[in-house]
N, C-alpha and C positions, 0 to 999 in steps of 0.2 A: 545378397538381394534383400535388401529390407522386408521386413512385415508392409510398409507403406508403397512400396515399389509392385506388392504382390497383391495389395487390398485382402492380405490377411488381416484378421482383427489380431492384435498385442494381446485381447484378452476380451472375457466375455463382457456385455453389458450388464450380464447378472452381477458379476464381478466389481465392474465398473459403480454400478450404484449403489451397491452395497459400500464401498472405499465412499462416497459423498456423503450416505446417510452415517456413518461415521463420523466422518470429517464434520458434518453439521452440530452431531451431538456433541463433540469436540468443545467445537464452538461454542455453543452454548454452556456446557461447564465451564471452561474459561472464563464467559462471560459472569457465571455467576459466581464464584470463585475471585476472580478478579486476576488469574494467573495463567498467562498463555504459553508458557515455557513447561509450566507442567502437562496439560491435554493434547498441546498440539505437536510439540517437539518430538515424540515420538512416531509421527505420522510422515517425518523425513527420511530418506535416506544418508548414510553416512556422508557422502559426498551431494549432496541436494546442495542446490542454489535456488535463493530467492534476492527479487531484487523489484524495484520500482523507480520511476522516474520522478526529478524533481526538480522538472524546468528544463529551459533549453538547453544547460552547463552540466548540469549536476545530476549523479543518479545513486540509487543507494543500492548496492550488492553485499548480500552474506554471502560464502562459499564453506558449505558444509554444514552439517547439524549441528556442531558445537556452535560455530558464529551465529546460527538461526536462531539457538535459543539465546546464545549470551546478548546477540543485538538485537536481530529484526523481532525476536518474542521478549526480550528483556528489555533492554536500553529502553529500546523506541517505543518502548509500551509505557515506559513510567508519567506517571500521569494522566493516564487513561483507564485505568483499570477499572472504573465504573461506566465508561463508553458501551454502546452497544451494538452490532456490527451484523444485523442481520439480514441473513441473504434472500433473496425475495425472486430470483431464477436461476435455473443452473441448465447448461447446455452440455449435455455427453457425445463425445465419440470416439465409440471404442474402435472403430479400424485404425485410428492412429493413436490411443490412449490417451485422449486429453481429455478435459475438461473445462470449460466456464463458468464460474459463477457470479451473478450479479450482486454486491450488498450495497447497505446505507453505512452511514459512518454519522452515529447520532449521540449527542454529549448527555448525560444525565439531568440536563436541566431547561426547563419549559418560559418561553418567553413569556412577558406581559399575557399576550392572545392567547396563550393558552399550547401552542406550537412549539414544538422541539427546538433546540439549535441544532442542527444539522447541515452536514455539507450536500449539497444542489449540486445535481449534475449525476453523469452515470459513474458509479464506482465498481472494481468488481476484481477477480482475480482469473487468471490463467493458467492450469493445473498442466503435467506430462506425469503419467502415470506410473510406475517403478515395478508393480507387483507387490508382493506382500503389503499390500495395505499401506503403501509409503508413495510420497511425491517425490519423483525426479527431479522436479524445479517447480515454481513457482514465479510467477509474475503480477504484479497489484497493478491496476491501473485507476485513474481517479482525475475528478477535474481539479487540476491547482489553484484557477482563478477561484473558485467558489470556496476552496479549502483557507487560502487565503483569508477572502471577504468574511467567513466565517469566525476566522480568528483573531478578528479586528474587531470582530462585533462581541466574542465573550471576553476582550483584553477589555472593551470599554465598559462592560457588564460587570468587571471585576472575578470572572468563574477561573482562569486560568490557574492550572495550580503550580508552586512556587519550581517543580521539577520543570514544567515545560516553558515557565518565564526563562530558566537560565539556559536551555534549549536555543530558545530564541535570540536570549543575550548575548552565547557562543555565535551562530550564525551572524547577527548580526556586526558582530568584529570580524567577519572573514573568517572564522575556522570552520573547519569541516568535522562535520558530529561523526561518532565513529560509524564504519562502512559506508559513508559519503565517498564518492570522489568526482572530479572535473571530467568531464569529456573531450576538453581541449582548453589550450590557455585563454583566462577571461580577456577580453577585449581592454585595451588602452584607458588610460581616465579622457586622453583627446578621443578615441572611438566611439566613448559610451556619449559623450558629451555631441560629438558631429551628429551621432543619431538619433538624439534627442530632440538636436535643433533641427533638424530633417523633417520630425514628425511634428514638432510644433509647428513649423512652414506649413505643411500639408494640411493639417487643421485648420488653422489661421485662413490661408489662401485654396488651398484644396489644387494647390501645386506643388 
Protein backbone atom coordinates (compact mmCIF):
# COMPACT_ATOMS: atom_id res chain seq x y z
CA UNK A 1 0.00 0.00 0.00
CA UNK A 2 1.42 3.39 -1.03
CA UNK A 3 1.61 6.59 0.93
CA UNK A 4 -1.03 8.08 -1.41
CA UNK A 5 -3.43 5.19 -0.66
CA UNK A 6 -3.07 5.63 3.10
CA UNK A 7 -2.86 9.46 3.01
CA UNK A 8 0.43 9.24 4.88
CA UNK A 9 2.62 12.21 3.87
CA UNK A 10 5.67 11.13 1.86
CA UNK A 11 7.59 13.94 3.53
CA UNK A 12 6.98 16.79 5.91
CA UNK A 13 5.68 20.16 4.79
CA UNK A 14 8.80 21.74 6.25
CA UNK A 15 11.09 19.51 4.17
CA UNK A 16 9.26 20.27 0.93
CA UNK A 17 9.26 23.99 1.69
CA UNK A 18 13.01 23.83 2.24
CA UNK A 19 13.41 21.93 -1.04
CA UNK A 20 11.50 24.68 -2.85
CA UNK A 21 13.63 27.39 -1.26
CA UNK A 22 16.81 25.54 -2.26
CA UNK A 23 15.44 25.16 -5.79
CA UNK A 24 14.51 28.83 -6.11
CA UNK A 25 17.95 29.90 -4.89
CA UNK A 26 19.64 27.48 -7.29
CA UNK A 27 17.61 29.01 -10.14
CA UNK A 28 18.64 32.52 -9.12
CA UNK A 29 22.29 31.44 -8.97
CA UNK A 30 21.99 29.75 -12.37
CA UNK A 31 20.49 32.86 -13.94
CA UNK A 32 23.18 35.04 -12.40
CA UNK A 33 25.96 32.88 -13.84
CA UNK A 34 24.17 31.59 -16.95
CA UNK A 35 24.95 28.02 -15.89
CA UNK A 36 21.95 25.79 -15.15
CA UNK A 37 23.87 22.52 -15.14
CA UNK A 38 26.15 23.57 -12.30
CA UNK A 39 23.39 24.66 -9.93
CA UNK A 40 20.37 22.57 -10.91
CA UNK A 41 21.98 19.29 -11.97
CA UNK A 42 22.70 18.05 -8.43
CA UNK A 43 19.03 18.56 -7.50
CA UNK A 44 17.86 15.56 -9.56
CA UNK A 45 18.20 11.88 -8.67
CA UNK A 46 20.45 9.69 -10.79
CA UNK A 47 17.40 8.16 -12.50
CA UNK A 48 15.26 11.31 -12.70
CA UNK A 49 13.23 12.18 -15.79
CA UNK A 50 12.66 15.66 -17.21
CA UNK A 51 10.38 16.44 -20.12
CA UNK A 52 7.99 18.81 -21.86
CA UNK A 53 5.60 18.77 -24.81
CA UNK A 54 6.39 20.52 -28.11
CA UNK A 55 3.08 20.44 -29.93
CA UNK A 56 0.68 17.67 -30.93
CA UNK A 57 3.28 15.16 -32.10
CA UNK A 58 6.60 15.88 -30.41
CA UNK A 59 8.07 15.78 -26.94
CA UNK A 60 11.37 16.35 -25.24
CA UNK A 61 12.47 13.80 -22.63
CA UNK A 62 15.77 13.48 -20.77
CA UNK A 63 16.29 10.21 -18.88
CA UNK A 64 18.64 10.29 -15.89
CA UNK A 65 20.69 13.05 -14.34
CA UNK A 66 23.41 12.83 -17.00
CA UNK A 67 20.97 13.45 -19.87
CA UNK A 68 19.26 16.17 -17.86
CA UNK A 69 22.60 17.93 -17.36
CA UNK A 70 23.91 17.34 -20.89
CA UNK A 71 20.73 18.04 -22.85
CA UNK A 72 17.93 19.68 -20.83
CA UNK A 73 20.16 22.03 -18.82
CA UNK A 74 23.04 22.06 -21.29
CA UNK A 75 22.22 21.92 -25.01
CA UNK A 76 18.63 23.16 -24.66
CA UNK A 77 19.77 26.25 -22.74
CA UNK A 78 22.44 27.25 -25.24
CA UNK A 79 21.59 30.72 -26.49
CA UNK A 80 19.41 31.50 -23.48
CA UNK A 81 22.16 32.20 -20.94
CA UNK A 82 20.85 35.70 -20.22
CA UNK A 83 17.16 34.83 -20.09
CA UNK A 84 15.30 34.87 -16.77
CA UNK A 85 12.67 32.45 -15.51
CA UNK A 86 11.24 34.06 -12.36
CA UNK A 87 8.79 32.00 -10.32
CA UNK A 88 5.67 33.90 -9.27
CA UNK A 89 3.62 31.20 -7.51
CA UNK A 90 4.25 27.80 -5.87
CA UNK A 91 1.80 25.05 -4.88
CA UNK A 92 3.06 22.36 -2.46
CA UNK A 93 1.34 19.03 -1.74
CA UNK A 94 3.27 17.23 0.99
CA UNK A 95 0.87 14.25 0.99
CA UNK A 96 1.76 13.38 -2.59
CA UNK A 97 5.24 14.87 -2.45
CA UNK A 98 4.59 17.09 -5.46
CA UNK A 99 5.18 20.73 -6.27
CA UNK A 100 3.87 22.96 -9.05
CA UNK A 101 5.74 26.17 -9.75
CA UNK A 102 4.53 28.86 -12.15
CA UNK A 103 7.18 30.95 -13.92
CA UNK A 104 7.76 33.42 -16.73
CA UNK A 105 10.16 33.11 -19.67
CA UNK A 106 11.68 36.55 -20.12
CA UNK A 107 14.28 37.56 -22.70
CA UNK A 108 16.95 40.11 -21.71
CA UNK A 109 15.65 42.63 -24.25
CA UNK A 110 12.99 45.33 -24.18
CA UNK A 111 10.63 46.46 -26.89
CA UNK A 112 10.55 50.12 -27.97
CA UNK A 113 7.63 50.64 -25.56
CA UNK A 114 9.80 49.52 -22.63
CA UNK A 115 8.16 46.12 -22.03
CA UNK A 116 10.25 42.95 -21.93
CA UNK A 117 10.06 40.35 -24.66
CA UNK A 118 8.31 37.63 -22.67
CA UNK A 119 6.30 34.53 -23.52
CA UNK A 120 2.66 35.21 -22.70
CA UNK A 121 0.29 32.70 -21.14
CA UNK A 122 0.88 30.19 -18.37
CA UNK A 123 4.24 28.50 -17.91
CA UNK A 124 5.47 26.28 -15.13
CA UNK A 125 6.93 23.02 -13.85
CA UNK A 126 5.41 20.03 -12.06
CA UNK A 127 7.81 18.15 -9.78
CA UNK A 128 7.78 14.97 -7.71
CA UNK A 129 10.03 14.93 -4.67
CA UNK A 130 12.33 11.92 -4.10
CA UNK A 131 13.77 12.86 -0.72
CA UNK A 132 17.32 13.97 0.04
CA UNK A 133 16.46 17.37 -1.51
CA UNK A 134 16.25 15.99 -5.06
CA UNK A 135 13.52 15.73 -7.68
CA UNK A 136 12.36 12.36 -9.04
CA UNK A 137 10.87 13.94 -12.14
CA UNK A 138 10.01 17.30 -13.64
CA UNK A 139 7.43 18.11 -16.30
CA UNK A 140 7.38 21.60 -17.83
CA UNK A 141 4.39 23.24 -19.51
CA UNK A 142 4.05 26.48 -21.45
CA UNK A 143 1.94 28.14 -24.14
CA UNK A 144 3.50 26.86 -27.37
CA UNK A 145 1.55 29.28 -29.56
CA UNK A 146 2.77 32.28 -27.60
CA UNK A 147 6.30 30.88 -27.54
CA UNK A 148 6.34 30.64 -31.34
CA UNK A 149 4.92 34.15 -31.65
CA UNK A 150 7.67 35.56 -29.44
CA UNK A 151 10.41 33.82 -31.42
CA UNK A 152 9.02 35.29 -34.64
CA UNK A 153 9.11 38.70 -32.97
CA UNK A 154 12.69 38.22 -31.74
CA UNK A 155 13.75 37.02 -35.19
CA UNK A 156 12.27 40.12 -36.80
CA UNK A 157 14.08 42.35 -34.31
CA UNK A 158 17.39 40.55 -34.96
CA UNK A 159 17.68 39.39 -31.34
CA UNK A 160 18.11 35.62 -31.71
CA UNK A 161 21.49 34.16 -30.81
CA UNK A 162 23.34 32.26 -33.59
CA UNK A 163 23.02 28.94 -31.75
CA UNK A 164 19.25 29.44 -31.46
CA UNK A 165 19.04 30.19 -35.19
CA UNK A 166 20.94 26.97 -35.87
CA UNK A 167 18.47 24.97 -33.77
CA UNK A 168 15.53 26.52 -35.63
CA UNK A 169 17.23 25.77 -38.96
CA UNK A 170 17.73 22.12 -38.03
CA UNK A 171 14.11 21.76 -36.94
CA UNK A 172 12.89 23.40 -40.16
CA UNK A 173 14.79 20.73 -42.11
CA UNK A 174 12.88 18.06 -40.20
CA UNK A 175 15.67 17.08 -37.80
CA UNK A 176 14.88 16.00 -34.27
CA UNK A 177 17.08 17.88 -31.81
CA UNK A 178 18.75 15.91 -28.98
CA UNK A 179 16.15 14.54 -26.58
CA UNK A 180 13.24 15.14 -28.96
CA UNK A 181 11.00 12.29 -30.10
CA UNK A 182 7.89 11.85 -32.19
CA UNK A 183 4.77 10.55 -30.46
CA UNK A 184 3.43 8.92 -33.65
CA UNK A 185 4.25 8.85 -37.38
CA UNK A 186 3.87 12.21 -39.14
CA UNK A 187 0.87 12.77 -41.38
CA UNK A 188 1.43 12.21 -45.07
CA UNK A 189 1.58 15.20 -47.41
CA UNK A 190 -1.86 14.28 -48.70
CA UNK A 191 -3.33 14.19 -45.18
CA UNK A 192 -1.70 17.51 -44.31
CA UNK A 193 -3.02 19.09 -47.54
CA UNK A 194 -6.50 17.63 -47.00
CA UNK A 195 -6.67 19.01 -43.46
CA UNK A 196 -5.47 22.43 -44.62
CA UNK A 197 -8.08 22.61 -47.39
CA UNK A 198 -10.81 21.50 -44.98
CA UNK A 199 -9.87 24.28 -42.55
CA UNK A 200 -9.74 26.90 -45.33
CA UNK A 201 -13.23 25.81 -46.45
CA UNK A 202 -14.56 26.18 -42.89
CA UNK A 203 -12.92 29.60 -42.52
CA UNK A 204 -14.47 30.83 -45.79
CA UNK A 205 -17.90 29.19 -45.73
CA UNK A 206 -18.46 28.29 -42.10
CA UNK A 207 -19.24 24.72 -43.17
